[in-house]
C-alpha positions as CSV (number, residue, x, y, z in Angstrom):
1,I,261.7,133.2,127.2
2,V,259.6,132.9,124.1
3,L,261.5,129.8,123.2
4,A,260.9,128.3,126.7
5,V,257.2,129.1,126.4
6,I,256.8,127.4,123.0
7,V,258.7,124.3,124.4
8,I,256.5,124.0,127.4
9,N,253.4,124.5,125.4
10,S,254.3,121.7,122.9
11,C,255.1,119.4,125.7
12,T,251.7,120.2,127.3
13,I,250.0,119.5,124.0
14,L,251.8,116.3,123.4
15,F,251.1,115.0,126.9
16,A,247.7,116.3,127.5
17,D,244.9,114.0,128.7
18,D,242.3,115.9,126.8
19,K,242.7,113.8,123.8
20,E,239.9,111.3,123.0
21,P,240.8,107.7,124.0
22,V,241.3,105.6,121.0
23,A,238.9,102.7,121.1
24,Q,240.6,99.5,121.7
25,P,239.5,96.5,119.6
26,V,237.1,94.5,121.6
27,K,238.0,90.8,121.8
28,K,234.9,88.9,121.5
29,T,234.9,85.7,123.5
30,I,232.7,82.8,122.6
31,P,231.4,81.2,125.7
32,Q,232.5,77.7,126.2
33,Q,229.9,75.3,125.0
34,Q,228.6,72.8,127.7
35,P,229.0,69.3,126.4
36,I,225.7,68.0,124.9
37,Q,224.1,65.9,127.6
38,Q,222.6,62.7,126.4
39,V,218.9,62.9,127.5
40,T,217.4,59.4,127.7
41,E,213.8,59.3,128.6
42,E,211.9,56.2,128.9
43,I,209.0,56.4,126.6
44,N,206.3,53.7,127.1
45,V,204.9,53.0,123.7
46,S,202.0,50.7,123.7
47,N,201.0,48.4,120.8
48,E,197.3,48.8,121.8
49,T,195.3,51.4,119.9
50,V,193.0,53.5,122.0
51,I,189.4,52.6,120.9
52,E,186.9,55.3,121.2
53,V,183.7,54.4,123.3
54,G,180.6,54.8,121.2
55,S,177.7,53.0,119.3
56,A,179.3,52.5,115.8
57,V,181.1,49.4,114.6
58,G,184.5,49.4,115.7
59,N,183.8,51.4,118.9
60,K,184.1,50.1,122.4
61,A,180.5,49.5,123.5
62,P,179.3,51.8,126.2
63,A,179.1,50.5,129.8
64,F,175.6,49.3,130.7
65,D,173.8,47.8,133.8
66,I,170.7,46.0,132.7
67,Q,168.2,44.1,134.7
68,L,166.7,40.8,133.5
69,M,163.1,39.9,134.2
70,S,164.4,37.5,136.7
71,G,165.9,40.2,138.7
72,E,169.5,39.5,137.7
73,H,171.6,42.6,137.0
74,L,174.1,42.3,134.1
75,T,177.0,44.6,133.1
76,N,179.4,44.5,130.1
77,Q,182.2,43.2,132.4
78,K,180.0,40.4,133.8
79,I,178.9,39.1,130.5
80,L,181.9,39.6,128.5
81,K,184.0,37.5,130.9
82,D,182.4,34.5,129.4
83,K,180.5,35.4,126.2
84,A,179.9,37.8,123.5
85,I,176.7,39.8,123.4
86,V,173.9,40.1,120.8
87,F,171.4,42.9,121.6
88,Y,168.3,42.5,119.5
89,F,165.8,45.3,119.8
90,F,162.2,44.4,119.0
91,T,158.4,44.6,119.8
92,T,156.1,41.7,120.4
93,Y,154.0,43.0,117.5
94,C,156.8,43.6,115.1
95,L,156.2,40.9,112.2
96,D,159.8,41.3,110.9
97,C,161.1,40.7,114.5
98,L,158.9,37.6,114.8
99,E,160.4,36.2,111.5
100,E,163.9,36.9,112.7
101,F,163.2,35.2,116.0
102,E,161.9,32.2,114.1
103,V,165.1,32.1,111.9
104,T,167.4,32.2,115.1
105,K,165.7,29.2,116.9
106,S,167.5,26.7,114.9
107,L,170.8,28.7,114.8
108,Y,171.3,30.2,118.3
109,P,171.2,26.9,120.2
110,K,174.6,26.2,118.6
111,Y,176.2,29.3,119.9
112,K,174.5,29.8,123.2
113,N,177.6,28.8,125.2
114,K,179.6,31.5,123.5
115,I,177.1,34.2,123.0
116,R,174.5,35.9,125.3
117,F,171.4,36.8,123.2
118,I,169.4,39.7,124.9
119,A,166.3,40.8,123.3
120,V,165.2,44.2,124.4
121,S,161.7,45.6,123.8
122,V,161.6,49.2,122.4
123,D,158.0,49.7,123.5
124,E,157.2,51.3,126.9
125,V,153.9,49.6,127.0
126,E,155.6,46.1,126.9
127,D,156.2,45.3,130.6
128,E,157.3,42.2,132.2
129,I,153.9,40.6,132.2
130,T,153.7,41.1,128.3
131,L,157.1,39.7,127.8
132,T,156.5,36.8,130.0
133,K,153.4,35.8,128.0
134,F,155.4,36.3,124.8
135,K,158.1,34.1,125.9
136,Q,155.7,31.4,127.0
137,T,153.8,31.6,123.5
138,H,157.0,31.6,121.4
139,F,159.2,28.7,122.2
140,F,162.2,30.1,120.2
141,T,162.7,32.8,122.9
142,Q,163.3,30.3,125.6
143,L,167.1,30.4,125.3
144,M,167.2,34.3,125.1
145,D,166.9,36.9,127.7
146,L,164.1,39.3,127.3
147,I,164.0,42.5,128.9
148,P,161.5,45.5,128.9
149,K,162.6,48.9,127.3
150,D,165.7,50.3,128.9
151,N,166.0,53.9,128.0
152,D,169.6,54.2,129.1
153,L,170.7,51.3,127.0
154,M,168.9,52.5,124.1
155,A,170.3,56.1,124.5
156,S,173.9,54.7,124.8
157,L,173.6,52.5,121.9
158,K,171.5,55.0,119.9
159,V,168.7,52.7,119.1
160,T,165.5,54.1,117.7
161,S,163.7,51.3,116.0
162,P,162.8,47.6,116.4
163,G,164.8,45.3,114.3
164,T,168.2,46.8,115.3
165,K,170.9,44.3,116.2
166,I,174.1,45.1,117.9
167,A,176.9,42.4,118.2
168,I,179.6,43.0,120.7
169,N,182.7,40.6,121.1
170,Q,184.4,39.5,124.1
171,D,186.8,42.4,123.9
172,G,183.7,44.8,124.2
173,I,184.0,46.0,120.5
174,I,181.0,46.5,118.5
175,K,181.4,44.2,115.5
176,T,178.1,44.5,113.6
177,R,175.2,46.9,113.9
178,D,172.2,46.6,111.5
179,D,168.6,47.7,111.1
180,F,167.7,45.6,108.0
181,Q,166.1,42.1,108.4
182,Y,168.4,39.2,108.6
183,D,168.0,35.9,106.9
184,E,169.5,32.7,108.1
185,E,172.8,33.5,106.4
186,D,173.1,36.9,107.9
187,W,172.4,35.4,111.4
188,Q,174.9,32.6,110.9
189,D,177.6,35.1,109.9
190,M,177.0,37.3,112.9
191,F,177.1,34.3,115.3
192,K,180.3,32.9,113.7
193,L,182.0,36.4,113.9
194,L,181.4,36.5,117.7
195,A,182.1,32.7,118.4
């Protein structure tokens, strides 16, 4: 009997489920990589450089809408279709301005088909009546457009004093901007640059 009990106990121990299971090695599976898809996006690359709008040389000139003494409204687009623009800011009593006007009288006629010369007073007091008398008295202004002070135009171009000259080419880009007095050679250079 003892022998039978030992045999039964041995078998029970050998076949018992109370043993801890042996950890099976885990087979790591690497997920199958999806084939790389060729992504082709059409990218529009322009050769044109974006030019900032501003009042400095190299900037695109701010949009403007000015009214001539004749009542005609002028905008960038309207003028630049046909001509470049020179804005000259002045007063009728500025002696340096009068000298510069005198210098332009022999030069500007050669360029009037390619350049619109617009003289803008920077003095509030100089109204249309004052500018009309000025134009009648000074022959050299006959080919130019004279307009009374335009605060919006002056603010957008950051003009604060008489004698300021701003040249804008037909692409609407400010090519020159100066406050110093021009002699004949300086005016000639500006006109040639725009023509």
